[in-house]
N, C-alpha and C positions, 0 to 999 in steps of 0.2 A: 364458344359454353352460348349459348337459346335468349333472346332473348324474347320476350312474355309479351315489349310493349309492342313496337315493330310489325306496326300493320299492311307498311305502307312502303310503295318504294321504294329503294333508294335515292332512287335519280326522284321523289316527289315527299320526304319526310322536309316537315318544316327547321327550321335553326333551333325552336322550341326540342321538338320533340329528340329533334338531336340530344340539345343538352340530355335532356334526359333517362334517353339508352344509352347515356355514354356514365352517366355516375349508377344508372342501375347496375352496367361492366365495373365497375373505378371498385364499386362497394364489394362482387361477388371474391375478383380476385384480393380486394383485402381482408376476405374470407378467409382466403382461402393459403394466404398467407401468413396469416395468427395461424393457422393448423400449426403450420412446418414450422412455424418460428421454435410453439409451443414445444414440437417434435423434437428439434433442434436443440432446444437448451435442455431437456428430459434424463437427452443421447450426453451430452456435458457437462451437465449435470450427474450422470454415471462414470462417464472416463477421470468427473478430478477425483470423486469418492473409492473409483478402484484410483488411484492412486497414489493416496494415504493411505488408503489398510493394505492395501501387494492381493487387494484379491479382484480375480477377473471379474466385468461387470453381468448381471442375467442374461440368460439367451430367450429371445420363449422355445427359439429352434434351434438345440446343442448339434453341434457339428454331426456326430453319428445317427439326428434319429431328425432326417426330412419329414417335407409334408409329400402328402400321396403321388404327387406330379415329381415330383425327385427332387423336387429346386429347397431350399429355404428358407426361400422371400414369401413376407403374409404379403395378403391383398387389401386392400384400407378401403370401403366401398362406403361413402360420408349419402346422408340420406339430404336429398333437396330437397328444395321449394317448392318447385316450378312444374 
């Protein structure tokens, strides 16, 4: 993660600047964790619903349909504020 506020070499940073930079990194990591937690929750909800109904959860790429590169995964790209 790039820290936009880190302009001085690491050996010459003030304690206040280090604290500020660490807060920025902590916030960024927290945001990423929330995204991952949301995906986990959605997948768990699908699994629970499938177990109740006996119907398999839906998939974006069924086993017989893969993307143009031959894989069955999708790339997730998040917009950045940086």
